[in-house]
C-alpha positions in Angstrom: 60.4 -158.9 -8.4 63.6 -157.6 -6.7 66.2 -155.6 -8.6 69.0 -157.8 -9.9 72.7 -157.2 -10.5 74.5 -159.5 -12.8 77.9 -161.1 -13.6 77.7 -162.0 -17.2 79.8 -163.2 -20.2 79.0 -164.0 -23.8 80.2 -166.4 -26.4 79.5 -166.7 -30.1 78.4 -170.2 -30.9 79.5 -172.6 -33.6 76.0 -173.1 -35.2 73.8 -174.0 -32.3 76.3 -176.1 -30.4 75.9 -174.7 -26.9 77.3 -177.7 -24.9 80.9 -176.5 -24.7 79.7 -173.2 -23.1 77.4 -175.1 -20.7 80.2 -177.4 -19.7 82.5 -174.5 -18.9 79.8 -172.8 -16.9 79.2 -176.0 -14.9 82.9 -176.0 -14.0 82.5 -172.5 -12.6 79.5 -173.4 -10.6 81.2 -176.4 -9.1 84.3 -174.3 -8.1 82.2 -171.6 -6.4 80.1 -174.1 -4.5 76.6 -173.7 -6.0 76.5 -176.9 -8.1 73.6 -179.2 -6.9 71.2 -181.8 -8.0 68.6 -179.3 -9.2 71.1 -177.4 -11.4 72.7 -180.6 -12.7 69.3 -181.9 -13.8 68.4 -178.6 -15.4 71.7 -178.5 -17.3 71.3 -182.1 -18.5 67.9 -181.4 -20.0 68.7 -178.2 -21.9 67.4 -178.1 -25.5 67.9 -175.7 -28.3 64.4 -174.4 -28.9 64.1 -170.9 -30.5 61.1 -168.9 -29.3 59.1 -166.6 -31.6 61.1 -163.7 -30.3 64.4 -165.2 -31.4 65.6 -166.1 -27.9 66.5 -169.5 -26.5 65.5 -169.8 -22.8 67.5 -172.7 -21.5 66.3 -173.0 -17.9 63.5 -175.4 -17.5 62.7 -174.0 -14.0 63.4 -171.0 -12.0 66.6 -172.1 -10.3 67.0 -170.8 -6.8 69.6 -168.5 -5.3 72.5 -170.3 -3.6 75.4 -169.3 -1.3 78.9 -169.5 -2.8 82.1 -170.5 -1.0 83.0 -166.8 -0.8 80.1 -165.1 1.0 76.7 -165.4 2.5 75.4 -163.5 -0.5 73.5 -165.7 -2.8 73.7 -166.1 -6.6 71.5 -167.6 -9.2 72.9 -169.1 -12.4 71.2 -168.3 -15.7 71.9 -169.4 -19.3 70.2 -168.0 -22.4 70.9 -167.5 -26.1 70.3 -165.0 -28.9 69.8 -165.9 -32.5 69.6 -163.8 -35.8 65.8 -164.1 -35.6 65.9 -161.3 -33.0 67.0 -158.5 -35.3 69.5 -157.6 -38.0 72.3 -156.8 -35.6 72.7 -160.6 -34.9 74.7 -162.4 -37.5 75.4 -165.5 -35.4 74.0 -167.4 -32.5 75.3 -166.2 -29.1 75.0 -167.6 -25.6 75.3 -165.8 -22.2 76.2 -167.4 -18.8 75.2 -165.3 -15.9 75.3 -165.1 -12.1 72.3 -163.1 -10.8 72.5 -161.3 -7.5 69.7 -159.5 -5.6 70.9 -156.0 -5.6 69.7 -155.2 -2.1 72.2 -157.7 -0.7 75.2 -155.9 -2.1 74.1 -152.2 -2.5 73.1 -149.5 -0.1 70.1 -147.8 -1.8 70.3 -144.8 0.6 73.5 -143.5 -0.8 73.9 -145.7 -3.9 77.2 -147.2 -2.9 78.0 -150.9 -2.8 78.3 -152.4 0.6 81.6 -153.1 2.3 83.4 -156.2 0.8 81.1 -156.3 -2.2 84.1 -155.5 -4.5 86.1 -158.4 -3.3 83.1 -160.8 -3.6 82.4 -159.7 -7.1 86.0 -159.8 -8.1 86.4 -163.4 -6.8 83.3 -164.6 -8.9 84.5 -162.7 -12.0 87.9 -164.3 -11.7 86.4 -167.7 -11.5 84.4 -167.0 -14.6 87.5 -165.8 -16.4 89.2 -169.1 -15.8 86.8 -170.6 -18.3 85.6 -167.8 -20.5 87.7 -165.4 -22.6 85.8 -164.7 -25.8 84.4 -161.5 -24.4 84.9 -159.8 -21.0 83.2 -160.9 -17.8 81.1 -157.9 -16.7 79.4 -156.9 -13.5 76.3 -154.8 -14.2 73.3 -153.4 -12.5 69.8 -153.8 -13.8 70.0 -150.6 -16.0 73.3 -151.7 -17.5 72.3 -155.3 -18.2 73.0 -156.3 -21.8 74.5 -153.0 -22.9 78.0 -154.4 -22.9 76.8 -157.2 -25.1 75.2 -154.8 -27.6 78.4 -152.8 -27.6 80.7 -155.8 -28.3 78.4 -157.2 -31.0 77.9 -153.9 -32.9 81.2 -152.2 -31.9 79.2 -149.4 -30.3 81.7 -147.5 -28.2 78.9 -145.7 -26.4 77.7 -149.0 -24.9 80.8 -151.0 -24.2 81.6 -149.2 -20.9 78.2 -149.8 -19.3 79.4 -151.9 -16.4 80.7 -151.3 -12.9 83.5 -153.9 -13.0 85.0 -156.1 -15.7 87.8 -158.4 -16.7 88.4 -157.9 -20.4 90.8 -160.1 -22.4 93.7 -158.2 -23.8 92.7 -159.2 -27.4 89.8 -156.7 -27.1 92.0 -153.8 -26.0 91.6 -151.9 -29.2 87.8 -152.0 -28.9 88.2 -150.5 -25.4 90.9 -148.0 -26.3 89.0 -144.8 -25.4 88.5 -145.1 -21.6 86.0 -142.8 -19.9 87.6 -140.7 -17.2 85.7 -142.3 -14.3 87.1 -145.8 -15.1 90.2 -147.1 -13.5 92.4 -149.8 -15.0 94.9 -152.5 -14.0 96.6 -154.5 -16.8 98.3 -157.8 -16.8 99.7 -159.9 -19.6 96.3 -161.4 -20.5 93.6 -159.2 -18.9 92.4 -155.7 -18.4 90.8 -155.2 -15.0 88.6 -152.1 -15.0 85.9 -150.6 -12.7 83.7 -147.5 -12.5 85.2 -145.4 -9.7 82.0 -143.4 -9.3 80.1 -146.4 -8.1 82.5 -147.8 -5.4 82.7 -146.2 -2.0 86.1 -145.0 -0.8 86.8 -148.2 1.2 86.1 -150.3 -1.8 88.3 -148.2 -4.0 91.2 -148.3 -1.6 90.8 -152.1 -1.3 91.0 -152.3 -5.0 94.3 -150.6 -5.2 95.9 -153.3 -3.1 94.9 -156.3 -5.4 96.0 -157.4 -8.8 94.8 -160.2 -11.1 
């Protein structure tokens, strides 16, 4: 299985009512141009069925990867949920809405840098997600970082909350993210904190970043 990168966000559910989150994610998928008959059918048939390990795996099939309106790079939508049956750190039901990306399409494994224009592609998708989701940040992670941000938010573990390469974080969480590591850069607006790991973007990506604001 190829290595995957991920644009992900999380919401605490009211009981097990996942439909509001699904409806918001559907709006994102429609705006970025990946909504289709297969995904629509999949979303309409989602059921809350908790597995023995405490997870809810919503997708009934392995949805494919699809081009967005922004690039030839393909993404795959994924929805899943966590329940208190997983472990004692879960006090509520949570849901995640993700856009998976095959890492080889955006990253140069020879030098570890992201490819040219990756930053702008990721930023556009994250911004589309942020139009619907603001309970936590919207995080771009690699496979090793996947889920660390969620653990950090849920348990207020400051050693984990900065495990991402790029994020838009709502200002209401600013106190949680108060101690910024030196390798992270920040732009702030009235409602959002835009931040990225400067170690993992090549010089062209970083210079491009300085020219844009949310």
